[in-house]
Wavefront OBJ file of the C-alpha trace (Angstrom):
o trace
v 0.000 0.000 0.000
v 1.246 3.485 -0.769
v 2.093 5.683 2.165
v -0.247 8.631 2.694
v -0.284 11.567 5.116
v -2.251 10.462 8.163
v -3.167 13.967 9.255
v -5.155 16.052 6.779
v -8.087 18.403 7.152
v -10.444 15.622 6.048
v -8.644 13.309 8.449
v -9.270 15.683 11.331
v -12.958 15.892 10.382
v -13.130 12.103 10.415
v -11.391 11.950 13.804
v -13.881 14.483 15.160
v -16.886 12.624 13.733
v -15.818 9.331 15.279
v -14.925 10.981 18.607
v -18.353 12.627 18.767
v -20.058 9.301 18.074
v -18.030 7.552 20.781
v -18.855 10.299 23.291
v -22.571 9.761 22.570
v -22.164 6.036 23.195
v -20.400 6.667 26.519
v -23.091 9.173 27.501
v -25.748 6.506 26.838
v -23.839 4.058 29.051
v -23.780 6.590 31.893
v -27.519 7.239 31.448
v -28.379 3.545 31.850
v -26.058 3.193 34.876
v -27.619 6.281 36.451
v -31.100 4.839 35.903
v -30.130 1.515 37.509
v -28.444 3.300 40.430
v -31.600 5.359 40.953
v -33.634 2.169 41.049
v -31.338 0.699 43.724
v -31.722 3.916 45.728
v -35.511 3.563 45.508
v -35.257 -0.020 46.776
v -33.099 1.188 49.675
v -35.712 3.777 50.663
v -38.417 1.101 50.477
v -36.362 -1.150 52.769
v -35.885 1.695 55.264
v -39.673 2.014 55.416
v -40.019 -1.691 56.156
v -41.328 -2.635 52.725
v -40.284 -6.056 51.377
v -37.941 -6.114 48.366
v -37.615 -9.088 46.067
v -33.896 -10.026 45.741
v -34.270 -10.606 42.004
v -35.111 -6.927 41.487
v -31.856 -5.894 43.149
v -29.978 -8.536 41.174
v -31.483 -7.271 37.905
v -30.383 -3.693 38.649
v -26.867 -4.842 39.575
v -26.628 -6.949 36.406
v -27.676 -3.926 34.359
v -24.872 -1.829 35.871
v -22.298 -4.580 35.340
v -23.407 -5.014 31.714
v -23.083 -1.309 31.013
v -19.631 -1.208 32.620
v -18.512 -4.003 30.264
v -20.064 -2.115 27.325
v -18.340 1.113 28.373
v -15.014 -0.673 28.762
v -15.255 -2.037 25.196
v -16.139 1.409 23.824
v -13.176 3.041 25.590
v -10.783 0.288 24.430
v -11.878 0.844 20.820
v -11.465 4.599 21.182
v -8.021 4.071 22.698
v -6.984 1.870 19.751
v -8.344 4.461 17.314
v -6.442 7.276 19.041
v -3.201 5.261 18.862
v -3.762 4.632 15.122
v -2.128 8.039 14.600
v 1.078 7.063 16.458
v 2.862 5.830 13.339
v 2.422 6.741 9.674
v 2.931 3.156 8.547
v 3.354 -0.110 10.439
v 2.682 -3.793 10.030
v -0.968 -4.262 10.952
v -3.187 -7.282 11.577
v -5.906 -6.444 9.030
v -8.524 -8.583 10.791
v -8.011 -6.442 13.905
v -8.063 -3.322 11.739
v -11.367 -4.378 10.185
v -12.808 -5.252 13.597
v -11.954 -1.768 14.893
v -13.526 -0.087 11.844
v -16.704 -2.149 12.316
v -16.887 -1.235 16.013
v -16.422 2.481 15.278
v -19.074 2.411 12.519
v -21.710 0.338 14.334
v -23.521 3.332 15.807
v -23.831 4.894 12.329
v -25.274 1.578 11.076
v -27.706 1.390 14.012
v -28.972 4.901 13.220
v -29.924 3.602 9.739
v -31.335 0.352 11.166
v -28.691 -1.626 9.276
v -26.895 -4.606 10.782
v -23.110 -4.370 10.288
v -21.079 -7.486 11.070
v -17.874 -9.345 10.217
v -17.904 -12.603 8.284
v -15.220 -15.286 8.272
v -11.751 -13.763 7.842
v -8.388 -15.431 7.263
v -5.325 -14.006 9.063
v -3.583 -11.382 6.933
v -1.249 -8.507 7.720
v 0.289 -5.684 5.713
v 2.294 -2.517 6.200
v -0.343 0.249 6.232
v -1.203 3.560 7.844
v -3.668 2.385 10.529
v -5.515 5.713 10.677
v -5.963 5.949 6.906
v -7.151 2.339 6.738
v -9.782 2.936 9.441
v -10.938 6.064 7.636
v -11.109 4.241 4.282
v -13.129 1.335 5.718
v -15.453 3.610 7.689
v -16.078 5.737 4.579
v -16.723 2.700 2.378
v -19.211 1.272 4.892
v -21.013 4.634 5.028
v -21.138 4.769 1.199
v -22.568 1.243 1.124
v -25.279 2.248 3.631
v -26.511 4.809 1.062
v -27.576 1.965 -1.257
v -29.175 -0.100 1.512
v -32.529 -0.107 3.268
v -33.491 -0.465 6.941
v -33.344 -4.138 7.896
v -30.501 -4.941 5.455
v -27.279 -6.564 6.657
v -23.780 -5.562 5.545
v -21.234 -8.355 6.028
v -17.555 -7.436 5.713
v -14.497 -9.672 5.497
v -10.799 -9.443 4.668
v -8.587 -11.991 2.966
v -5.146 -12.282 1.403
v -5.140 -11.852 -2.394
v -2.052 -12.048 -4.632
v 0.304 -10.947 -1.878
v -1.968 -8.034 -0.987
v -5.364 -7.983 0.676
v -9.010 -7.509 -0.233
v -11.776 -6.140 1.974
v -15.155 -7.486 0.828
v -18.539 -5.793 1.421
v -21.546 -8.064 0.860
v -25.305 -7.621 1.331
v -27.136 -10.988 1.253
v -29.740 -11.100 -1.502
v -28.689 -7.751 -2.971
v -26.320 -6.411 -5.629
v -22.817 -5.211 -4.741
v -23.430 -2.360 -2.275
v -20.717 0.152 -3.254
v -22.441 2.026 -6.084
v -20.721 5.359 -5.427
v -17.132 5.478 -4.212
v -16.772 9.228 -4.803
v -16.829 10.100 -1.046
v -13.572 8.179 -0.494
v -12.147 7.977 -4.046
v -9.311 10.440 -3.379
v -8.201 8.580 -0.262
v -8.420 5.197 -2.019
v -6.358 6.525 -4.931
v -3.750 7.982 -2.573
v -3.504 4.635 -0.796
v -3.246 2.685 -4.067
v -6.560 0.922 -3.419
v -8.806 -0.298 -6.276
v -12.567 -0.583 -5.841
v -14.005 -3.533 -7.763
v -17.052 -5.804 -7.993
v -16.480 -9.519 -7.540
v -18.791 -10.952 -10.219
v -18.642 -14.403 -8.646
v -19.772 -13.376 -5.173
v -21.626 -10.142 -5.954
v -19.532 -8.311 -3.366
v -17.832 -4.938 -3.542
v -14.111 -5.198 -2.876
v -11.359 -2.834 -1.842
v -8.146 -4.303 -3.239
v -4.888 -3.367 -1.534
v -1.870 -4.143 -3.682
v 1.194 -5.756 -2.147
v 4.123 -3.451 -1.425
v 5.876 -2.610 -4.699
v 3.077 -4.052 -6.861
v 1.028 -1.811 -9.191
v -2.341 -0.745 -7.734
l 1 2 3 4 5 6 7 8 9 10 11 12 13 14 15 16 17 18 19 20 21 22 23 24 25 26 27 28 29 30 31 32 33 34 35 36 37 38 39 40 41 42 43 44 45 46 47 48 49 50 51 52 53 54 55 56 57 58 59 60 61 62 63 64 65 66 67 68 69 70 71 72 73 74 75 76 77 78 79 80 81 82 83 84 85 86 87 88 89 90 91 92 93 94 95 96 97 98 99 100 101 102 103 104 105 106 107 108 109 110 111 112 113 114 115 116 117 118 119 120 121 122 123 124 125 126 127 128 129 130 131 132 133 134 135 136 137 138 139 140 141 142 143 144 145 146 147 148 149 150 151 152 153 154 155 156 157 158 159 160 161 162 163 164 165 166 167 168 169 170 171 172 173 174 175 176 177 178 179 180 181 182 183 184 185 186 187 188 189 190 191 192 193 194 195 196 197 198 199 200 201 202 203 204 205 206 207 208 209 210 211 212 213 214 215 216
């Protein structure tokens, strides 16, 4: 993959958009925890007045808090990984992990469109890439695919090794290849030496990353 500047004006806008989305997710986690804590406080007041409290109600509130803490921890870990994607311009990256991070950071945008975004089966593959640019490219391609989809659709994404490089595949079961307009990320893809193609055999849209030194 060609090396590209990780910090550009568009890159900063992308960083801000993702950061804002993550902050909304964390705020939602706090709201649910606050609601559960308020419920426990109500139970405590009831107990002080001598009213019986069913243990399962307390257990349900505690489970809710624990579940939200686990959710919040996952959100913060993803944000931490995204923030560190700017540490190096280019490094050897596990592309399955890179895809997983892009999916996690895009899930809220998919939920807002009532689209299910998930990873399919992926084979281990790694390449020297700019982690930040790759996350931005994948996020932008998912968002472009959403524009051709309807609520209730599912977008399944995978990555595999192809001819010494790698290919990210975007597939919507029962539908045509979803990337019908790559203009929103065409400049970035071109700068990274990435080709956007349709796999006629599978009906998937693919982002093909050439091996180092190979023509795009």
